[in-house]
C-alpha positions as CSV (number, residue, x, y, z in Angstrom):
1,M,4.2,28.9,6.8
2,I,1.3,27.7,5.2
3,L,4.0,25.0,3.2
4,L,5.1,24.0,6.6
5,F,1.7,23.2,7.7
6,I,1.0,21.0,4.9
7,G,4.5,19.6,5.1
8,V,4.3,18.6,8.9
9,L,0.5,17.3,8.1
10,S,1.7,15.1,5.0
11,V,4.0,13.4,7.4
12,V,1.4,13.0,10.5
13,F,-1.3,11.4,7.8
14,S,1.9,9.1,6.5
15,M,2.4,8.0,9.8
16,F,-1.0,7.2,10.6
17,F,-1.8,5.2,7.5
18,Y,1.4,3.5,8.4
19,C,0.4,2.5,11.7
20,Q,-3.2,1.4,10.2
21,A,-1.6,-0.7,7.6
22,I,0.5,-2.9,10.3
23,S,-2.9,-3.1,12.5
24,S,-4.8,-4.6,9.4
25,G,-2.2,-6.7,7.8
26,L,-1.9,-4.5,4.6
27,G,1.0,-3.6,2.6
28,I,3.0,-0.8,5.1
29,K,5.0,1.1,2.1
30,R,2.1,1.6,0.1
31,W,-0.5,2.9,2.9
32,A,2.4,5.2,4.3
33,I,3.3,6.5,0.6
34,A,-0.3,7.0,-0.3
35,G,-1.3,8.9,3.2
36,L,2.0,11.3,2.4
37,M,0.7,12.1,-1.1
38,F,-3.0,12.4,-0.8
39,G,-3.4,12.8,2.9
40,P,-7.1,12.1,4.3
41,F,-8.3,11.4,0.6
42,V,-7.0,7.9,0.8
43,W,-9.2,6.9,3.8
44,P,-12.1,5.6,2.2
45,M,-9.9,3.5,-0.1
46,F,-8.1,2.0,2.9
47,C,-11.5,1.3,4.6
48,M,-12.2,-0.6,1.0
49,K,-8.9,-2.5,0.9
50,K,-9.4,-3.6,4.0
51,R,-12.7,-5.1,3.8
52,V,-12.0,-6.7,1.0
53,K,-9.2,-8.0,2.3
54,I,-11.3,-9.4,5.4
55,Y,-13.7,-11.0,2.9
56,Q,-11.0,-12.8,1.4
57,R,-9.4,-14.4,4.6
58,F,-13.0,-15.1,5.7
59,G,-15.7,-15.2,3.4
60,F,-18.5,-13.1,2.6
61,D,-21.1,-15.3,5.1
62,C,-18.5,-15.1,7.8
63,L,-19.8,-12.9,11.2
64,L,-17.1,-11.0,13.0
65,F,-17.2,-9.0,15.9
66,P,-14.3,-6.7,16.2
67,A,-12.6,-6.1,19.6
């Protein structure tokens, strides 16, 4: 029963990171597999990668207002 719960939870996190990667413009398969393997522990690394991509795109001195 616990293995089934862990399996379902890992698939849920995989879908979550897949959708987040699509909306952020990051590598889709990379983040889906990371979500499948490590679950919620990938979230800080995902946020950092998203921030770095924004800094590369717009620069450090640009102010962005997210919608």
